[in-house]
HTML snippet that shows the backbone in 3Dmol.js (N, CA, C, O; Angstrom):
<script src="https://3Dmol.org/build/3Dmol-min.js"></script>
<div id="view" style="width:600px;height:400px;position:relative"></div>
<script>
const pdb = `
ATOM      1  N   MET A   1       0.847  -1.186   0.000  1.00  0.00           N
ATOM      2  CA  MET A   1       0.000   0.000   0.000  1.00  0.00           C
ATOM      3  C   MET A   1       0.884   1.237   0.000  1.00  0.00           C
ATOM      4  O   MET A   1       1.920   1.258   0.664  1.00  0.00           O
ATOM      5  N   ILE A   2       0.494   2.247  -0.723  1.00  0.00           N
ATOM      6  CA  ILE A   2       1.247   3.495  -0.758  1.00  0.00           C
ATOM      7  C   ILE A   2       0.362   4.602  -0.200  1.00  0.00           C
ATOM      8  O   ILE A   2      -0.739   4.846  -0.692  1.00  0.00           O
ATOM      9  N   SER A   3       0.867   5.265   0.835  1.00  0.00           N
ATOM     10  CA  SER A   3       0.169   6.414   1.404  1.00  0.00           C
ATOM     11  C   SER A   3       0.722   7.680   0.773  1.00  0.00           C
ATOM     12  O   SER A   3       1.938   7.843   0.670  1.00  0.00           O
ATOM     13  N   ILE A   4      -0.151   8.568   0.353  1.00  0.00           N
ATOM     14  CA  ILE A   4       0.287   9.809  -0.290  1.00  0.00           C
ATOM     15  C   ILE A   4      -0.327  10.991   0.445  1.00  0.00           C
ATOM     16  O   ILE A   4      -1.544  11.065   0.611  1.00  0.00           O
ATOM     17  N   SER A   5       0.519  11.910   0.881  1.00  0.00           N
ATOM     18  CA  SER A   5       0.023  13.151   1.468  1.00  0.00           C
ATOM     19  C   SER A   5       0.311  14.279   0.492  1.00  0.00           C
ATOM     20  O   SER A   5       1.001  14.085  -0.509  1.00  0.00           O
ATOM     21  N   ALA A   6      -0.211  15.437   0.783  1.00  0.00           N
ATOM     22  CA  ALA A   6      -0.047  16.572  -0.120  1.00  0.00           C
ATOM     23  C   ALA A   6       1.408  17.015  -0.221  1.00  0.00           C
ATOM     24  O   ALA A   6       1.823  17.547  -1.251  1.00  0.00           O
ATOM     25  N   SER A   7       2.194  16.797   0.853  1.00  0.00           N
ATOM     26  CA  SER A   7       3.541  17.340   0.850  1.00  0.00           C
ATOM     27  C   SER A   7       4.636  16.311   0.578  1.00  0.00           C
ATOM     28  O   SER A   7       5.768  16.694   0.283  1.00  0.00           O
ATOM     29  N   LYS A   8       4.325  15.001   0.670  1.00  0.00           N
ATOM     30  CA  LYS A   8       5.372  14.011   0.470  1.00  0.00           C
ATOM     31  C   LYS A   8       4.775  12.668   0.107  1.00  0.00           C
ATOM     32  O   LYS A   8       3.582  12.431   0.295  1.00  0.00           O
ATOM     33  N   PHE A   9       5.620  11.790  -0.417  1.00  0.00           N
ATOM     34  CA  PHE A   9       5.217  10.436  -0.762  1.00  0.00           C
ATOM     35  C   PHE A   9       5.839   9.483   0.238  1.00  0.00           C
ATOM     36  O   PHE A   9       7.034   9.568   0.521  1.00  0.00           O
ATOM     37  N   VAL A  10       5.032   8.572   0.779  1.00  0.00           N
ATOM     38  CA  VAL A  10       5.518   7.608   1.747  1.00  0.00           C
ATOM     39  C   VAL A  10       5.054   6.220   1.311  1.00  0.00           C
ATOM     40  O   VAL A  10       3.854   5.955   1.249  1.00  0.00           O
ATOM     41  N   ALA A  11       5.999   5.343   1.012  1.00  0.00           N
ATOM     42  CA  ALA A  11       5.658   3.970   0.665  1.00  0.00           C
ATOM     43  C   ALA A  11       5.721   3.126   1.929  1.00  0.00           C
ATOM     44  O   ALA A  11       6.704   3.177   2.668  1.00  0.00           O
ATOM     45  N   THR A  12       4.670   2.349   2.176  1.00  0.00           N
ATOM     46  CA  THR A  12       4.642   1.523   3.368  1.00  0.00           C
ATOM     47  C   THR A  12       3.822   0.272   3.111  1.00  0.00           C
ATOM     48  O   THR A  12       2.923   0.260   2.270  1.00  0.00           O
ATOM     49  N   ASP A  13       4.145  -0.774   3.843  1.00  0.00           N
ATOM     50  CA  ASP A  13       3.345  -1.993   3.765  1.00  0.00           C
ATOM     51  C   ASP A  13       2.433  -2.108   4.989  1.00  0.00           C
ATOM     52  O   ASP A  13       1.812  -3.147   5.207  1.00  0.00           O
ATOM     53  N   LYS A  14       2.356  -1.054   5.772  1.00  0.00           N
ATOM     54  CA  LYS A  14       1.536  -1.056   6.979  1.00  0.00           C
ATOM     55  C   LYS A  14       0.084  -0.733   6.640  1.00  0.00           C
ATOM     56  O   LYS A  14      -0.205   0.040   5.726  1.00  0.00           O
ATOM     57  N   ALA A  15      -0.815  -1.343   7.396  1.00  0.00           N
ATOM     58  CA  ALA A  15      -2.241  -1.075   7.224  1.00  0.00           C
ATOM     59  C   ALA A  15      -2.600   0.258   7.873  1.00  0.00           C
ATOM     60  O   ALA A  15      -2.017   0.651   8.884  1.00  0.00           O
ATOM     61  N   ARG A  16      -3.549   0.928   7.286  1.00  0.00           N
ATOM     62  CA  ARG A  16      -4.033   2.188   7.851  1.00  0.00           C
ATOM     63  C   ARG A  16      -5.233   1.904   8.738  1.00  0.00           C
ATOM     64  O   ARG A  16      -6.145   1.178   8.341  1.00  0.00           O
ATOM     65  N   VAL A  17      -5.238   2.470   9.934  1.00  0.00           N
ATOM     66  CA  VAL A  17      -6.333   2.297  10.886  1.00  0.00           C
ATOM     67  C   VAL A  17      -6.758   3.677  11.361  1.00  0.00           C
ATOM     68  O   VAL A  17      -5.926   4.485  11.773  1.00  0.00           O
ATOM     69  N   THR A  18      -8.036   3.938  11.304  1.00  0.00           N
ATOM     70  CA  THR A  18      -8.555   5.207  11.803  1.00  0.00           C
ATOM     71  C   THR A  18      -9.052   4.993  13.222  1.00  0.00           C
ATOM     72  O   THR A  18      -9.852   4.095  13.480  1.00  0.00           O
ATOM     73  N   VAL A  19      -8.575   5.821  14.139  1.00  0.00           N
ATOM     74  CA  VAL A  19      -8.964   5.722  15.547  1.00  0.00           C
ATOM     75  C   VAL A  19      -9.431   7.092  16.003  1.00  0.00           C
ATOM     76  O   VAL A  19      -8.788   8.103  15.721  1.00  0.00           O
ATOM     77  N   TYR A  20     -10.543   7.120  16.704  1.00  0.00           N
ATOM     78  CA  TYR A  20     -11.056   8.370  17.263  1.00  0.00           C
ATOM     79  C   TYR A  20     -10.676   8.427  18.732  1.00  0.00           C
ATOM     80  O   TYR A  20     -10.998   7.521  19.500  1.00  0.00           O
ATOM     81  N   LEU A  21      -9.989   9.496  19.121  1.00  0.00           N
ATOM     82  CA  LEU A  21      -9.516   9.680  20.489  1.00  0.00           C
ATOM     83  C   LEU A  21     -10.012  11.012  21.034  1.00  0.00           C
ATOM     84  O   LEU A  21     -10.226  11.958  20.277  1.00  0.00           O
ATOM     85  N   PRO A  22     -10.193  11.084  22.349  1.00  0.00           N
ATOM     86  CA  PRO A  22     -10.479  12.390  22.932  1.00  0.00           C
ATOM     87  C   PRO A  22      -9.302  13.335  22.646  1.00  0.00           C
ATOM     88  O   PRO A  22      -8.149  12.907  22.612  1.00  0.00           O
ATOM     89  N   GLN A  23      -9.600  14.594  22.444  1.00  0.00           N
ATOM     90  CA  GLN A  23      -8.562  15.574  22.109  1.00  0.00           C
ATOM     91  C   GLN A  23      -7.456  15.598  23.160  1.00  0.00           C
ATOM     92  O   GLN A  23      -6.281  15.732  22.817  1.00  0.00           O
ATOM     93  N   GLU A  24      -7.824  15.467  24.446  1.00  0.00           N
ATOM     94  CA  GLU A  24      -6.822  15.493  25.519  1.00  0.00           C
ATOM     95  C   GLU A  24      -5.834  14.330  25.379  1.00  0.00           C
ATOM     96  O   GLU A  24      -4.631  14.510  25.574  1.00  0.00           O
ATOM     97  N   LEU A  25      -6.332  13.158  25.046  1.00  0.00           N
ATOM     98  CA  LEU A  25      -5.457  11.995  24.867  1.00  0.00           C
ATOM     99  C   LEU A  25      -4.549  12.188  23.661  1.00  0.00           C
ATOM    100  O   LEU A  25      -3.365  11.857  23.724  1.00  0.00           O
ATOM    101  N   LYS A  26      -5.075  12.711  22.579  1.00  0.00           N
ATOM    102  CA  LYS A  26      -4.276  12.981  21.375  1.00  0.00           C
ATOM    103  C   LYS A  26      -3.155  13.958  21.706  1.00  0.00           C
ATOM    104  O   LYS A  26      -2.025  13.790  21.249  1.00  0.00           O
ATOM    105  N   GLN A  27      -3.468  14.979  22.500  1.00  0.00           N
ATOM    106  CA  GLN A  27      -2.470  15.977  22.878  1.00  0.00           C
ATOM    107  C   GLN A  27      -1.388  15.360  23.757  1.00  0.00           C
ATOM    108  O   GLN A  27      -0.207  15.659  23.581  1.00  0.00           O
ATOM    109  N   ARG A  28      -1.773  14.510  24.691  1.00  0.00           N
ATOM    110  CA  ARG A  28      -0.791  13.836  25.550  1.00  0.00           C
ATOM    111  C   ARG A  28       0.146  12.965  24.719  1.00  0.00           C
ATOM    112  O   ARG A  28       1.352  12.932  24.965  1.00  0.00           O
ATOM    113  N   LEU A  29      -0.408  12.262  23.737  1.00  0.00           N
ATOM    114  CA  LEU A  29       0.424  11.449  22.849  1.00  0.00           C
ATOM    115  C   LEU A  29       1.378  12.319  22.035  1.00  0.00           C
ATOM    116  O   LEU A  29       2.535  11.952  21.831  1.00  0.00           O
ATOM    117  N   ALA A  30       0.896  13.463  21.573  1.00  0.00           N
ATOM    118  CA  ALA A  30       1.732  14.371  20.787  1.00  0.00           C
ATOM    119  C   ALA A  30       2.908  14.892  21.606  1.00  0.00           C
ATOM    120  O   ALA A  30       4.018  15.019  21.090  1.00  0.00           O
ATOM    121  N   VAL A  31       2.670  15.190  22.873  1.00  0.00           N
ATOM    122  CA  VAL A  31       3.739  15.681  23.754  1.00  0.00           C
ATOM    123  C   VAL A  31       4.808  14.605  23.934  1.00  0.00           C
ATOM    124  O   VAL A  31       6.003  14.883  23.837  1.00  0.00           O
ATOM    125  N   ILE A  32       4.367  13.372  24.198  1.00  0.00           N
ATOM    126  CA  ILE A  32       5.321  12.271  24.380  1.00  0.00           C
ATOM    127  C   ILE A  32       6.080  12.005  23.084  1.00  0.00           C
ATOM    128  O   ILE A  32       7.297  11.818  23.104  1.00  0.00           O
ATOM    129  N   ALA A  33       5.376  11.988  21.973  1.00  0.00           N
ATOM    130  CA  ALA A  33       6.016  11.734  20.681  1.00  0.00           C
ATOM    131  C   ALA A  33       7.078  12.788  20.375  1.00  0.00           C
ATOM    132  O   ALA A  33       8.166  12.465  19.898  1.00  0.00           O
ATOM    133  N   GLU A  34       6.759  14.031  20.649  1.00  0.00           N
ATOM    134  CA  GLU A  34       7.725  15.110  20.399  1.00  0.00           C
ATOM    135  C   GLU A  34       8.962  14.938  21.274  1.00  0.00           C
ATOM    136  O   GLU A  34      10.084  15.108  20.797  1.00  0.00           O
ATOM    137  N   LYS A  35       8.771  14.604  22.544  1.00  0.00           N
ATOM    138  CA  LYS A  35       9.906  14.383  23.443  1.00  0.00           C
ATOM    139  C   LYS A  35      10.774  13.227  22.963  1.00  0.00           C
ATOM    140  O   LYS A  35      11.998  13.263  23.086  1.00  0.00           O
ATOM    141  N   ASP A  36      10.125  12.195  22.412  1.00  0.00           N
ATOM    142  CA  ASP A  36      10.844  11.008  21.927  1.00  0.00           C
ATOM    143  C   ASP A  36      11.349  11.163  20.494  1.00  0.00           C
ATOM    144  O   ASP A  36      11.979  10.258  19.948  1.00  0.00           O
ATOM    145  N   LYS A  37      11.063  12.331  19.886  1.00  0.00           N
ATOM    146  CA  LYS A  37      11.472  12.611  18.509  1.00  0.00           C
ATOM    147  C   LYS A  37      10.950  11.555  17.527  1.00  0.00           C
ATOM    148  O   LYS A  37      11.694  11.025  16.702  1.00  0.00           O
ATOM    149  N   ARG A  38       9.653  11.268  17.641  1.00  0.00           N
ATOM    150  CA  ARG A  38       9.007  10.323  16.728  1.00  0.00           C
ATOM    151  C   ARG A  38       7.596  10.816  16.437  1.00  0.00           C
ATOM    152  O   ARG A  38       7.103  11.726  17.103  1.00  0.00           O
ATOM    153  N   SER A  39       6.964  10.231  15.465  1.00  0.00           N
ATOM    154  CA  SER A  39       5.598  10.631  15.121  1.00  0.00           C
ATOM    155  C   SER A  39       4.605  10.025  16.108  1.00  0.00           C
ATOM    156  O   SER A  39       4.905   9.048  16.794  1.00  0.00           O
ATOM    157  N   VAL A  40       3.427  10.618  16.165  1.00  0.00           N
ATOM    158  CA  VAL A  40       2.373  10.076  17.008  1.00  0.00           C
ATOM    159  C   VAL A  40       2.012   8.671  16.522  1.00  0.00           C
ATOM    160  O   VAL A  40       1.747   7.783  17.333  1.00  0.00           O
ATOM    161  N   SER A  41       2.000   8.471  15.228  1.00  0.00           N
ATOM    162  CA  SER A  41       1.687   7.166  14.659  1.00  0.00           C
ATOM    163  C   SER A  41       2.661   6.090  15.133  1.00  0.00           C
ATOM    164  O   SER A  41       2.242   5.005  15.535  1.00  0.00           O
ATOM    165  N   VAL A  42       3.942   6.386  15.087  1.00  0.00           N
ATOM    166  CA  VAL A  42       4.955   5.423  15.543  1.00  0.00           C
ATOM    167  C   VAL A  42       4.834   5.198  17.042  1.00  0.00           C
ATOM    168  O   VAL A  42       4.973   4.068  17.510  1.00  0.00           O
ATOM    169  N   LEU A  43       4.580   6.250  17.794  1.00  0.00           N
ATOM    170  CA  LEU A  43       4.399   6.107  19.235  1.00  0.00           C
ATOM    171  C   LEU A  43       3.222   5.179  19.533  1.00  0.00           C
ATOM    172  O   LEU A  43       3.331   4.297  20.384  1.00  0.00           O
ATOM    173  N   ILE A  44       2.112   5.369  18.846  1.00  0.00           N
ATOM    174  CA  ILE A  44       0.942   4.511  19.064  1.00  0.00           C
ATOM    175  C   ILE A  44       1.261   3.072  18.708  1.00  0.00           C
ATOM    176  O   ILE A  44       0.835   2.155  19.410  1.00  0.00           O
ATOM    177  N   GLU A  45       2.003   2.856  17.628  1.00  0.00           N
ATOM    178  CA  GLU A  45       2.411   1.496  17.246  1.00  0.00           C
ATOM    179  C   GLU A  45       3.220   0.855  18.374  1.00  0.00           C
ATOM    180  O   GLU A  45       2.984  -0.302  18.723  1.00  0.00           O
ATOM    181  N   ILE A  46       4.163   1.590  18.941  1.00  0.00           N
ATOM    182  CA  ILE A  46       4.994   1.074  20.038  1.00  0.00           C
ATOM    183  C   ILE A  46       4.131   0.757  21.257  1.00  0.00           C
ATOM    184  O   ILE A  46       4.286  -0.298  21.872  1.00  0.00           O
ATOM    185  N   LEU A  47       3.225   1.665  21.603  1.00  0.00           N
ATOM    186  CA  LEU A  47       2.366   1.448  22.765  1.00  0.00           C
ATOM    187  C   LEU A  47       1.443   0.242  22.579  1.00  0.00           C
ATOM    188  O   LEU A  47       1.210  -0.508  23.527  1.00  0.00           O
ATOM    189  N   VAL A  48       0.922   0.053  21.383  1.00  0.00           N
ATOM    190  CA  VAL A  48       0.071  -1.111  21.112  1.00  0.00           C
ATOM    191  C   VAL A  48       0.886  -2.397  21.223  1.00  0.00           C
ATOM    192  O   VAL A  48       0.431  -3.370  21.824  1.00  0.00           O
ATOM    193  N   LEU A  49       2.081  -2.406  20.651  1.00  0.00           N
ATOM    194  CA  LEU A  49       2.941  -3.589  20.766  1.00  0.00           C
ATOM    195  C   LEU A  49       3.261  -3.912  22.220  1.00  0.00           C
ATOM    196  O   LEU A  49       3.230  -5.075  22.622  1.00  0.00           O
ATOM    197  N   GLU A  50       3.569  -2.888  23.008  1.00  0.00           N
ATOM    198  CA  GLU A  50       3.853  -3.096  24.436  1.00  0.00           C
ATOM    199  C   GLU A  50       2.629  -3.651  25.160  1.00  0.00           C
ATOM    200  O   GLU A  50       2.757  -4.557  25.982  1.00  0.00           O
ATOM    201  N   ALA A  51       1.455  -3.121  24.866  1.00  0.00           N
ATOM    202  CA  ALA A  51       0.221  -3.591  25.506  1.00  0.00           C
ATOM    203  C   ALA A  51      -0.072  -5.037  25.121  1.00  0.00           C
ATOM    204  O   ALA A  51      -0.518  -5.821  25.958  1.00  0.00           O
ATOM    205  N   LEU A  52       0.172  -5.396  23.868  1.00  0.00           N
ATOM    206  CA  LEU A  52      -0.044  -6.772  23.429  1.00  0.00           C
ATOM    207  C   LEU A  52       0.936  -7.729  24.103  1.00  0.00           C
ATOM    208  O   LEU A  52       0.569  -8.847  24.464  1.00  0.00           O
ATOM    209  N   ASP A  53       2.177  -7.290  24.270  1.00  0.00           N
ATOM    210  CA  ASP A  53       3.167  -8.114  24.988  1.00  0.00           C
ATOM    211  C   ASP A  53       2.723  -8.363  26.427  1.00  0.00           C
ATOM    212  O   ASP A  53       2.804  -9.489  26.916  1.00  0.00           O
ATOM    213  N   VAL A  54       2.257  -7.317  27.103  1.00  0.00           N
ATOM    214  CA  VAL A  54       1.783  -7.454  28.479  1.00  0.00           C
ATOM    215  C   VAL A  54       0.603  -8.419  28.523  1.00  0.00           C
ATOM    216  O   VAL A  54       0.543  -9.297  29.384  1.00  0.00           O
ATOM    217  N   ARG A  55      -0.315  -8.257  27.609  1.00  0.00           N
ATOM    218  CA  ARG A  55      -1.505  -9.126  27.563  1.00  0.00           C
ATOM    219  C   ARG A  55      -1.121 -10.575  27.295  1.00  0.00           C
ATOM    220  O   ARG A  55      -1.641 -11.485  27.939  1.00  0.00           O
ATOM    221  N   ASP A  56      -0.207 -10.794  26.340  1.00  0.00           N
ATOM    222  CA  ASP A  56       0.241 -12.151  26.034  1.00  0.00           C
ATOM    223  C   ASP A  56       0.937 -12.785  27.221  1.00  0.00           C
ATOM    224  O   ASP A  56       0.723 -13.962  27.513  1.00  0.00           O
ATOM    225  N   ASN A  57       1.773 -12.012  27.911  1.00  0.00           N
ATOM    226  CA  ASN A  57       2.506 -12.550  29.070  1.00  0.00           C
ATOM    227  C   ASN A  57       1.577 -12.832  30.244  1.00  0.00           C
ATOM    228  O   ASN A  57       1.839 -13.742  31.030  1.00  0.00           O
ATOM    229  N   ALA A  58       0.508 -12.075  30.374  1.00  0.00           N
ATOM    230  CA  ALA A  58      -0.439 -12.292  31.465  1.00  0.00           C
ATOM    231  C   ALA A  58      -1.229 -13.583  31.272  1.00  0.00           C
ATOM    232  O   ALA A  58      -1.695 -14.180  32.243  1.00  0.00           O
ATOM    233  N   LYS A  59      -1.377 -14.012  30.024  1.00  0.00           N
ATOM    234  CA  LYS A  59      -2.138 -15.229  29.717  1.00  0.00           C
ATOM    235  C   LYS A  59      -1.333 -16.497  29.956  1.00  0.00           C
ATOM    236  O   LYS A  59      -1.894 -17.593  29.952  1.00  0.00           O
ATOM    237  N   LYS A  60      -0.021 -16.365  30.167  1.00  0.00           N
ATOM    238  CA  LYS A  60       0.842 -17.550  30.333  1.00  0.00           C
ATOM    239  C   LYS A  60       0.804 -18.062  31.750  1.00  0.00           C
ATOM    240  O   LYS A  60       1.467 -19.049  32.069  1.00  0.00           O
TER     241      LYS A  60
END
`;
const viewer = $3Dmol.createViewer("view");
viewer.addModel(pdb, "pdb");
viewer.setStyle({}, {cartoon: {color: "spectrum"}});
viewer.zoomTo();
viewer.render();
</script>
């Protein structure tokens, strides 16, 4: 899949998911992402992976 924005071209094999979040939560994620020098999208990917790891380990 190729994602295209108005300002740049980004080729990716990642699926696009639309998520609706409260504005306050989106802002908190943006602050953390900026501190970590990464995009909000990448931060959310990392947080989801971490949550899935915790969930998988809890089931063992």
